[in-house]
C-alpha positions as CSV (number, residue, x, y, z in Angstrom):
1,X,0.9,30.9,-16.2
2,X,-2.6,30.3,-18.5
3,X,-4.6,27.2,-19.4
4,X,-3.4,27.6,-23.1
5,X,0.2,27.2,-22.0
6,X,-1.1,23.5,-21.3
7,X,-3.3,22.5,-24.5
8,X,-0.5,19.7,-25.5
9,X,-1.2,18.3,-22.5
10,X,-4.2,18.6,-20.3
11,X,-7.2,17.4,-20.5
12,X,-10.7,18.4,-22.8
13,X,-12.4,21.7,-21.3
14,X,-16.2,21.4,-21.0
15,X,-16.8,23.4,-24.3
16,X,-13.9,20.7,-26.4
17,X,-16.3,17.9,-25.1
18,X,-18.9,18.1,-27.4
19,X,-16.3,18.0,-30.2
20,X,-14.5,15.0,-28.5
21,X,-17.5,12.7,-28.2
22,X,-18.2,13.1,-32.4
23,X,-14.4,12.3,-33.0
24,X,-15.1,9.3,-30.1
25,X,-18.6,7.7,-31.7
26,X,-17.2,8.2,-35.4
27,X,-14.0,5.7,-34.4
28,X,-14.2,2.1,-36.2
29,X,-12.1,0.8,-32.9
30,X,-14.3,2.6,-30.6
31,X,-17.5,1.2,-31.6
32,X,-15.9,-1.8,-31.6
33,X,-15.2,-1.4,-27.5
34,X,-18.8,0.2,-27.5
35,X,-19.9,-3.3,-28.8
36,X,-18.0,-5.4,-26.2
37,X,-18.1,-3.6,-23.4
38,X,-22.6,-2.5,-23.8
39,X,-23.6,-5.5,-26.2
40,X,-27.0,-5.0,-25.6
41,X,-27.1,-0.4,-25.9
42,X,-26.8,0.7,-29.2
43,X,-24.6,3.4,-30.4
44,X,-27.5,6.2,-30.7
45,X,-28.3,5.7,-27.0
46,X,-24.9,6.5,-25.7
47,X,-24.1,8.8,-27.8
48,X,-27.0,10.6,-26.5
49,X,-26.1,9.9,-22.9
50,X,-22.4,11.3,-23.7
51,X,-23.7,14.2,-25.6
52,X,-25.7,15.2,-22.5
53,X,-22.3,15.3,-20.2
54,X,-21.2,18.8,-20.1
55,X,-18.3,18.7,-18.0
56,X,-15.5,15.9,-17.7
57,X,-17.0,14.5,-14.1
58,X,-20.3,14.4,-15.2
59,X,-19.0,11.9,-17.9
60,X,-17.2,9.5,-15.2
61,X,-19.9,9.8,-13.5
62,X,-22.1,8.7,-16.6
63,X,-19.7,5.8,-17.6
64,X,-16.5,5.0,-15.4
65,X,-18.2,4.7,-12.0
66,X,-21.1,2.2,-12.9
67,X,-18.4,0.4,-15.3
68,X,-15.6,0.3,-12.6
69,X,-18.3,-0.7,-9.9
70,X,-19.6,-3.4,-12.2
71,X,-16.2,-4.7,-13.2
72,X,-15.3,-4.9,-9.3
73,X,-17.8,-6.5,-8.4
74,X,-17.2,-9.1,-11.1
75,X,-13.1,-9.2,-10.5
76,X,-12.8,-8.1,-6.7
77,X,-13.9,-9.7,-3.7
78,X,-14.3,-5.8,-2.9
79,X,-12.7,-3.1,-2.2
80,X,-12.5,0.1,-0.3
81,X,-10.3,3.0,0.8
82,X,-9.3,4.8,4.3
83,X,-9.6,8.4,4.1
84,X,-9.3,9.1,7.8
85,X,-6.3,11.4,7.8
86,X,-7.6,13.9,5.2
87,X,-10.0,16.3,4.4
88,X,-12.9,15.7,1.7
89,X,-13.3,19.3,1.1
90,X,-9.4,20.4,0.4
91,X,-7.8,19.6,-2.8
92,X,-4.6,16.7,-2.4
93,X,-1.7,15.8,-5.2
94,X,-2.1,11.4,-4.4
95,X,1.7,9.9,-5.2
96,X,1.0,6.3,-4.9
97,X,2.3,3.0,-5.4
98,X,1.6,1.8,-9.0
99,X,-0.2,-1.9,-9.6
100,X,-1.9,-1.8,-12.7
101,X,-1.7,0.4,-15.4
102,X,-5.2,2.0,-15.9
103,X,-7.0,0.5,-12.6
104,X,-5.1,2.2,-9.9
105,X,-5.9,5.8,-10.8
106,X,-9.8,5.0,-12.2
107,X,-10.9,3.1,-9.0
108,X,-9.1,6.0,-6.5
109,X,-11.6,8.3,-8.5
110,X,-14.6,5.5,-7.9
111,X,-13.4,5.4,-4.2
112,X,-13.0,9.2,-3.9
113,X,-16.5,9.6,-5.1
114,X,-18.0,7.2,-2.1
115,X,-15.9,8.7,0.6
116,X,-17.8,12.0,-0.1
117,X,-15.4,13.8,-1.7
118,X,-17.3,16.7,-4.9
119,X,-14.5,15.8,-7.2
120,X,-11.7,13.2,-8.3
121,X,-8.8,13.4,-10.1
122,X,-6.5,14.7,-13.3
123,X,-5.0,11.5,-13.7
124,X,-0.7,12.0,-15.0
125,X,-0.9,9.1,-17.7
126,X,2.4,8.1,-20.4
127,X,2.2,8.8,-23.8
128,X,3.3,5.5,-24.8
129,X,-0.1,4.4,-23.7
130,X,-1.7,6.7,-25.7
131,X,-0.6,5.6,-29.8
132,X,-4.3,5.3,-31.3
133,X,-5.9,8.5,-31.4
134,X,-9.4,7.1,-29.6
135,X,-7.6,6.6,-26.4
136,X,-5.8,9.9,-26.2
137,X,-9.1,11.5,-26.8
138,X,-11.1,9.2,-24.3
139,X,-8.5,9.5,-21.5
140,X,-8.5,13.6,-22.1
141,X,-12.5,13.5,-21.9
142,X,-11.6,11.5,-18.4
143,X,-9.8,14.4,-16.8
144,X,-6.1,12.9,-17.6
145,X,-3.2,15.2,-18.6
146,X,-0.2,13.6,-20.5
147,X,3.1,12.8,-19.7
148,X,6.0,13.3,-22.7
149,X,8.7,10.9,-22.9
150,X,11.2,9.5,-25.1
151,X,12.3,13.2,-25.8
152,X,15.8,14.3,-25.6
153,X,17.3,15.1,-22.5
154,X,16.8,19.6,-23.7
155,X,13.0,18.6,-24.5
156,X,12.7,16.4,-21.3
157,X,13.2,19.3,-19.2
158,X,11.0,21.8,-20.9
159,X,8.4,18.9,-20.8
160,X,9.1,18.4,-17.1
161,X,8.9,22.1,-16.1
162,X,5.5,22.3,-18.0
163,X,4.3,19.4,-16.1
164,X,5.4,20.7,-12.6
165,X,3.5,23.9,-13.5
166,X,0.3,22.2,-14.5
167,X,-0.1,19.8,-11.4
168,X,0.3,23.4,-9.9
169,X,-2.4,24.9,-11.7
170,X,-4.8,22.1,-11.3
171,X,-4.3,22.4,-7.4
172,X,-4.2,26.3,-7.2
173,X,-6.3,27.7,-10.1
174,X,-8.6,24.7,-11.4
175,X,-9.6,23.4,-7.5
176,X,-9.2,20.0,-8.2
177,X,-7.2,16.8,-6.9
178,X,-4.0,15.0,-8.8
179,X,-3.0,11.5,-9.0
180,X,0.9,10.2,-10.0
181,X,2.5,7.3,-9.8
182,X,5.4,7.6,-7.5
183,X,7.5,6.4,-10.7
184,X,7.6,5.9,-14.3
185,X,6.1,2.3,-15.0
186,X,5.2,-0.8,-12.1
187,X,7.5,-1.8,-9.9
188,X,7.8,-5.6,-11.3
189,X,9.0,-6.9,-7.9
190,X,5.8,-4.7,-6.2
191,X,9.2,-3.3,-4.2
192,X,7.7,0.4,-4.5
193,X,10.2,3.1,-4.5
194,X,9.7,6.5,-5.2
195,X,11.7,8.0,-7.8
196,X,13.3,11.7,-6.4
197,X,13.0,12.7,-10.5
198,X,9.0,12.7,-9.7
199,X,9.5,15.4,-6.8
200,X,12.1,17.3,-8.8
201,X,9.4,17.8,-11.2
202,X,6.9,18.7,-9.3
203,X,9.0,21.6,-7.7
204,X,9.6,23.3,-10.9
205,X,6.4,24.5,-10.9
206,X,5.6,27.1,-7.9
207,X,7.1,29.4,-6.2
208,X,9.8,29.7,-3.0
209,X,12.2,26.9,-1.6
210,X,11.3,23.0,-2.3
211,X,9.3,22.6,0.6
212,X,7.4,25.7,-0.1
213,X,6.5,24.5,-4.3
214,X,5.9,20.7,-2.9
215,X,3.6,22.2,0.3
216,X,1.3,24.1,-2.5
217,X,1.0,20.7,-4.1
218,X,-0.5,19.0,-0.7
219,X,1.3,15.8,-1.1
220,X,-0.8,12.8,0.2
221,X,1.1,9.1,-0.2
222,X,-1.1,6.7,-1.4
223,X,-0.8,2.8,-0.5
224,X,-2.3,0.5,-3.4
225,X,-3.1,-3.2,-2.1
226,X,-4.4,-5.7,-4.8
227,X,-4.7,-9.5,-3.3
228,X,-3.6,-11.0,-6.1
229,X,-2.3,-9.1,-9.4
230,X,-3.3,-10.4,-12.4
231,X,-0.3,-9.8,-14.5
232,X,1.8,-11.2,-12.2
233,X,2.9,-13.8,-14.5
234,X,3.3,-11.0,-17.7
235,X,5.4,-9.3,-15.4
236,X,7.6,-12.4,-14.7
237,X,7.7,-13.3,-18.4
238,X,9.5,-10.1,-19.3
239,X,11.7,-10.3,-16.3
240,X,13.1,-13.5,-18.2
241,X,12.5,-12.5,-21.7
242,X,14.6,-9.3,-20.1
243,X,17.2,-11.5,-18.8
244,X,17.4,-13.7,-21.6
245,X,17.0,-12.1,-25.1
246,X,19.2,-8.9,-25.4
247,X,17.7,-5.8,-26.3
248,X,14.0,-6.9,-25.3
249,X,11.7,-4.4,-25.3
250,X,7.9,-4.5,-24.4
251,X,5.6,-4.2,-28.1
252,X,2.1,-2.1,-27.8
253,X,0.8,-5.3,-28.1
254,X,2.4,-6.4,-24.5
255,X,1.5,-2.8,-23.3
256,X,-2.4,-3.8,-24.3
257,X,-2.0,-6.9,-23.4
258,X,-1.1,-6.1,-19.7
259,X,-4.1,-3.7,-19.8
260,X,-7.0,-5.8,-20.4
261,X,-5.4,-8.7,-18.0
262,X,-5.1,-6.0,-15.5
263,X,-8.7,-4.6,-16.2
264,X,-10.6,-8.0,-16.4
265,X,-8.8,-10.1,-14.3
266,X,-9.1,-11.6,-10.7
267,X,-7.8,-9.4,-8.4
268,X,-9.4,-10.6,-4.8
269,X,-9.6,-7.9,-2.3
270,X,-8.4,-4.2,-2.9
271,X,-7.7,-1.6,-0.3
272,X,-6.3,2.2,-0.5
273,X,-4.8,3.9,2.3
274,X,-4.2,7.5,2.4
275,X,-1.7,8.5,4.7
276,X,-1.5,12.1,6.3
277,X,-0.6,14.9,3.6
278,X,3.2,15.9,4.2
279,X,2.7,19.7,4.4
280,X,3.4,19.6,8.2
281,X,6.3,16.9,7.7
282,X,8.0,18.9,5.1
283,X,7.9,22.3,7.5
284,X,9.9,20.0,10.0
285,X,12.6,19.9,7.4
286,X,15.9,21.7,9.0
287,X,16.1,25.0,6.5
288,X,20.0,24.3,6.3
289,X,19.0,20.8,4.6
290,X,21.6,20.4,1.3
291,X,19.3,20.8,-1.7
292,X,21.7,17.2,-2.9
293,X,20.0,15.4,0.0
294,X,16.2,16.8,0.0
295,X,14.9,15.2,-2.4
296,X,16.0,11.7,-1.3
297,X,14.2,12.1,1.8
298,X,11.5,13.2,1.2
299,X,11.2,10.5,-1.5
300,X,12.1,8.0,1.4
301,X,9.6,9.9,3.9
302,X,6.7,9.2,1.1
303,X,7.5,5.3,1.1
304,X,7.9,4.9,4.4
305,X,3.9,6.1,4.1
306,X,3.0,4.3,1.7
307,X,4.6,0.9,3.1
308,X,3.1,1.1,6.5
309,X,-0.2,1.3,5.0
310,X,-0.1,-1.2,3.2
311,X,-3.2,-4.1,3.8
312,X,-1.4,-7.4,3.9
313,X,-3.2,-10.9,2.7
314,X,-2.3,-14.5,3.6
315,X,-0.6,-14.9,0.3
316,X,2.0,-12.4,1.1
317,X,3.1,-14.1,4.1
318,X,2.8,-17.7,2.1
319,X,4.8,-16.5,-0.4
320,X,7.4,-15.0,1.8
321,X,7.5,-18.3,4.0
322,X,8.1,-19.6,0.4
323,X,10.9,-17.7,-0.8
324,X,12.8,-17.8,2.4
325,X,12.6,-22.1,3.0
326,X,11.0,-20.9,6.5
327,X,7.7,-20.5,8.5
328,X,8.2,-17.5,10.4
329,X,5.4,-16.0,9.7
330,X,3.0,-18.8,10.0
331,X,0.8,-17.5,12.5
332,X,-0.9,-15.2,9.3
333,X,-2.2,-18.0,7.6
334,X,-3.5,-21.4,7.4
335,X,-3.5,-24.7,5.5
336,X,-6.5,-23.7,3.0
337,X,-4.5,-20.6,2.6
338,X,-1.1,-21.9,1.8
339,X,-3.2,-24.8,-0.6
340,X,-4.9,-21.9,-2.3
341,X,-2.0,-19.6,-2.8
342,X,-0.3,-22.8,-4.1
343,X,-2.7,-23.7,-6.4
344,X,-3.0,-19.9,-7.8
345,X,1.0,-20.1,-8.4
346,X,0.9,-23.3,-10.6
347,X,-2.2,-21.6,-12.9
348,X,-0.1,-18.1,-13.2
349,X,2.9,-19.7,-14.3
350,X,1.3,-22.3,-16.7
351,X,-0.1,-18.9,-18.8
352,X,3.4,-18.6,-19.8
353,X,3.5,-20.5,-22.9
354,X,5.6,-18.5,-25.5
355,X,8.8,-18.2,-23.4
356,X,12.1,-20.0,-25.4
357,X,13.6,-22.0,-22.5
358,X,11.3,-21.5,-20.3
359,X,12.8,-20.7,-16.7
360,X,10.1,-22.5,-14.0
361,X,12.0,-22.1,-11.1
362,X,13.6,-18.1,-12.3
363,X,9.4,-17.5,-13.2
364,X,8.4,-18.8,-9.9
365,X,11.2,-16.8,-7.6
366,X,10.1,-13.8,-9.8
367,X,5.9,-13.9,-8.5
368,X,7.1,-15.0,-5.0
369,X,9.2,-11.9,-4.7
370,X,6.0,-9.7,-5.8
371,X,3.6,-10.9,-3.1
372,X,6.7,-11.2,-0.4
373,X,8.2,-7.5,-1.1
374,X,5.1,-5.7,0.6
375,X,6.0,-7.2,4.2
376,X,9.5,-7.4,3.8
377,X,8.8,-3.0,3.1
378,X,5.8,-3.4,5.5
379,X,7.9,-4.4,8.6
380,X,10.7,-2.2,7.8
381,X,8.4,1.0,8.1
382,X,6.4,-0.2,11.2
């Protein structure tokens, strides 16, 4: 397939960037964002720096990289990545658990640059987050390709095939990396599981058997571990509203609040861990594995790799002991850890103010579960 076959979903090509820059710089909402992010810098200065970026990677290094470094210096206690199992000279499809709408993939780009990779990732992003034209322009400048949702079954099949083909095109023709979440949307309870449908979509591209098609993408299971999730109280709130209000759905404003909270909120320590590429594992799958089972088996392997490479923090063990009413993991934390997490938990619960008949016990249990589930899955995977 050719690049033009993916025009509706792909990032901008270098020759398309100048026009995209001008649209952005002329958008009033984007100008307001610039005023917030760079209060001491004029629009003219930003425009000059932007126009000097000849391709998407130069834009990322000129704008995204520095912004994210500064952000994480303020909003985290440090971030790092383990890339011992992969080769910086090769290209991969990173399939990760999903903690933050924006930062999961953005921080991966920063960490890959710091680890010596000469490129970043093309990022799969749902079109539900792209309702504003300037946001859509910005993410396509920033090497994102669009996951089309809310389609009819027939349209969804065609969109999935195009996306699968595009991912193969990125790895095989553009010689770039890909990042995609293991499931649509974040796991609200941090019980991370790969949706087989994601793998089925990937296998719609390429040639040969299912395993041969997936091997062509060089899938790397990626574990993302945030010590604190600034959106934990928003997820708990959403769970109660879904429980109590028939037909409740998140609004666009809810998505914007989640994005802003996730980006700006305190995260504690952040760790990324790359498992070995699954190509060799795929080669060992028996050729007579029933097609009905194969995607479930591959998803389970990716899950196991993600779970066993979590980095766990004292708060994870405290939460599991709190929710079970026991002290089975008391060797993993001390009294100060318990006090700190208890205070944090109460402060997060206090932020939930707009839920009718606020169910404090339910909300507390939901947040505790978010922090406890990684321990449960880690123990099983080990």
